[in-house]
KOLKOLTOR-516645 format. One line per 3 residues: their letters; for each residue x, y, z of N, C-alpha, C. Coordinates in steps of 0.2 Angstrom, whole numbers, plus 5000, padded with zeros to 4 digits. Atoms other than C-alpha are relative to their C-alpha. Example, Ala and Ser with C-alpha at 12.3 -4.5 7.8 and 13.67 -1.06 7.14 Angstrom:
BEGIN
as) 5004/4994/5000/5062/4978/5039/5004/5006/5000  4996/4994/4999/5068/4995/5036/4996/5005/5003
This chain:
BEGIN
myy) 5005/4994/5000/4999/5000/5000/5006/5006/5001  4996/4994/5001/5006/5017/4995/4996/5005/5001  5003/4994/4997/5000/5033/5004/5002/5007/4997
nga) 4997/4993/4998/5000/5051/5001/5005/5001/4993  4996/4999/5005/5010/5051/4984/5006/4996/5002  4994/5004/4999/5022/5037/4989/4999/4996/4993
rpy) 5000/5004/5007/5026/5027/4973/5002/4992/5000  4998/5009/4999/5027/5007/4972/5006/4999/4996  4995/5003/5004/5042/4998/4966/4999/4999/4994
ske) 5001/5003/5006/5043/4996/4948/4997/4993/4999  5001/5007/5001/5043/4977/4948/4994/4997/5005  5004/5003/4995/5030/4976/4961/4992/4999/4997
tnp) 5008/5002/5002/5012/4968/4956/4995/5002/5004  5006/4999/4996/4996/4973/4961/5000/5004/5006  5000/4996/4996/5001/4988/4970/4994/5005/5003
lvl) 5005/4995/4999/4987/4998/4980/5002/5008/5002  4997/4991/4999/4991/5017/4977/4995/5004/5002  5006/4997/4999/4981/5028/4987/5003/5008/5000
tgn) 4997/4993/5000/4988/5046/4982/4997/5005/5003  5001/4994/4996/4976/5058/4990/4998/4997/5007  5002/5001/4993/4974/5048/5007/5007/5000/5004
dpk) 4995/4999/4996/4985/5052/5020/4998/4997/5007  5000/5004/4994/4986/5041/5036/5001/5002/5005  4998/4996/4994/4993/5054/5048/5003/4997/5004
vrv) 4994/5004/4997/5007/5042/5053/5004/5005/5004  4997/4996/4996/5014/5049/5068/5004/4994/5006  4997/5004/4995/5027/5041/5082/4999/5004/5006
vee) 5001/4996/4994/5023/5046/5100/5003/4997/5005  4998/5004/4994/5033/5042/5115/4996/5003/5006  5003/5000/4994/5026/5040/5131/5003/4997/5007
gdr) 4995/5004/4996/5038/5038/5145/5005/4996/4997  4995/5003/5003/5048/5024/5141/4995/4994/4995  5003/5004/5005/5035/5017/5129/5000/5005/4992
vfv) 5000/4997/5007/5033/5020/5110/4993/4997/4997  5007/5001/5004/5016/5021/5099/5001/5002/4994  5000/4998/5006/5013/5023/5082/4992/5002/5000
hfa) 5007/4998/5001/4996/5033/5078/4999/5000/4993  5002/4999/5006/4989/5031/5062/4991/5000/4999  5007/4999/5001/4971/5034/5054/4999/4993/4993
agp) 5001/5006/5004/4966/5016/5046/4991/4999/4996  5008/5002/5003/4951/5013/5033/5001/4993/4998  5001/5008/5004/4944/4999/5023/5005/4999/4996
ele) 4995/5003/5004/4959/5000/5011/5004/4995/5002  4995/5005/4999/4970/4989/5021/4997/4993/5000  5003/5007/5003/4957/4975/5018/5002/4999/4993
qav) 5000/5000/5008/4957/4979/4999/5007/4999/4997  4992/5003/5003/4977/4975/4996/5001/4993/4998  4999/5007/4999/4981/4960/4988/5007/4999/5001
ttl) 4992/5000/4994/4995/4953/4999/5001/4991/4997  4998/5004/5000/5002/4937/5001/5004/4998/5005  4995/4999/4994/5014/4930/5016/5006/5002/4996
vtt) 4993/5000/5002/5031/4935/5013/5005/4993/5001  4995/5006/5000/5044/4920/5010/5007/5002/4998  4991/5001/5003/5062/4915/5006/4999/5002/4992
eil) 5000/5001/5007/5056/4911/4988/4997/5008/4997  5003/4992/5002/5046/4930/4987/5006/5003/5000  4996/4996/4997/5061/4938/4995/5007/4999/4993
gka) 4994/5002/5005/5074/4929/4982/5007/5001/5003  4994/4999/4999/5091/4933/4984/5003/5008/5003  4996/4994/4998/5102/4948/4994/5002/5003/4994
vvs) 4995/4996/5005/5110/4961/4982/5008/4998/5001  4992/5000/4999/5127/4960/4990/5002/4992/5001  4997/5006/4998/5129/4942/4996/4998/4995/4996
qlp) 5005/5004/5003/5117/4934/4985/4999/4994/5001  5003/5004/4994/5112/4924/4999/4992/5000/4999  5007/5000/5000/5093/4918/5001/4999/5003/5007
yen) 5003/4998/4993/5083/4927/5016/4998/4993/5001  5002/5007/4996/5082/4913/5028/4999/5001/5008  5001/5000/4993/5079/4909/5046/5007/4999/5003
pdg) 4994/5001/4997/5094/4908/5058/5004/4992/4999  4997/5006/5002/5095/4890/5056/5001/4996/4993  5000/5001/5007/5095/4890/5038/4994/4998/4996
spl) 5007/5002/5001/5077/4885/5036/4997/5006/4996  5003/4995/5004/5066/4893/5023/4995/5007/5005  5003/4995/4997/5059/4910/5029/4992/5001/4998
tvd) 5006/4997/5001/5040/4913/5031/4998/5005/5007  5002/4996/4994/5034/4929/5040/4991/4999/5000  5007/5001/4998/5018/4922/5047/4999/5003/5006
tdy) 5002/4997/4993/5018/4932/5063/5001/5006/4999  4999/4994/5001/5015/4951/5064/5006/5004/5006  4994/4996/4995/5027/4964/5074/4999/4999/5007
sga) 5002/5002/4994/5017/4960/5090/5001/4992/5001  5000/5006/4996/5018/4942/5088/4993/4996/4997  5007/5002/5002/5000/4940/5081/5000/4995/4993
krk) 5000/5003/5007/4997/4926/5068/4997/5003/4993  5001/4996/5005/4995/4933/5051/4995/4993/4995  5005/5005/5004/4980/4925/5039/5006/4998/4995
aar) 4997/5003/5005/4988/4912/5027/4999/5003/4993  5002/4997/5005/4977/4920/5013/5000/5008/5001  5003/4993/4999/4977/4939/5011/5003/5003/5006
pta) 4997/4996/4995/4988/4944/5026/4998/5009/4999  5001/4993/5000/4985/4963/5031/5007/5003/4998  4995/4997/5004/4997/4974/5021/5004/5005/5007
gpf) 4996/4997/4995/5011/4981/5034/5002/4996/5004  4998/5005/4993/5018/4975/5052/4995/4999/5004  5005/5003/4996/5002/4974/5060/4993/4996/4997
ehp) 5007/5004/5004/4988/4960/5056/4994/5003/5004  5007/4998/4998/4971/4966/5056/4999/5005/5005  5001/4997/4995/4974/4980/5066/4994/5005/5002
gqg) 5007/4998/4998/4956/4987/5066/4999/5006/4994  5000/4994/5004/4949/5004/5057/5000/5006/5004  5001/4994/4997/4948/5023/5063/5007/5002/5002
dlk) 4994/4998/4999/4961/5031/5072/5002/4996/5005  4998/5006/4995/4972/5017/5080/5007/5003/5002  4995/4999/4997/4985/5019/5092/5005/4993/5002
lkv) 4998/5005/5000/4998/5003/5091/5005/5000/5004  4992/5002/4998/5014/4998/5103/5004/4998/4998  4995/5003/5003/5029/4998/5097/5005/4996/5005
w) 4997/5002/4995/5039/4996/5112/4999/5003/5006
């Protein structure tokens, strides 16, 4: 998903470009905690997505090695930033799986 004038990678398939949409993303510190605030609409559910895997990522440019788990096994990003399980089919775009709609406040740390 690309908001507010951001442009997708030229080789990306099915990008969702929302030129006039500003999610008003901001990072807020509250004591020793950090939160990301943003306005989420139904567009989060409209993006055509798939789980990120070793196969999709390909090889790193410099090392020409595949992206993989520390033990050498293939990588599948099937949990979000907070550890929640991602949907196997059409996971939510971004670091948080199904965060909801409206003005959101999500804990980063």
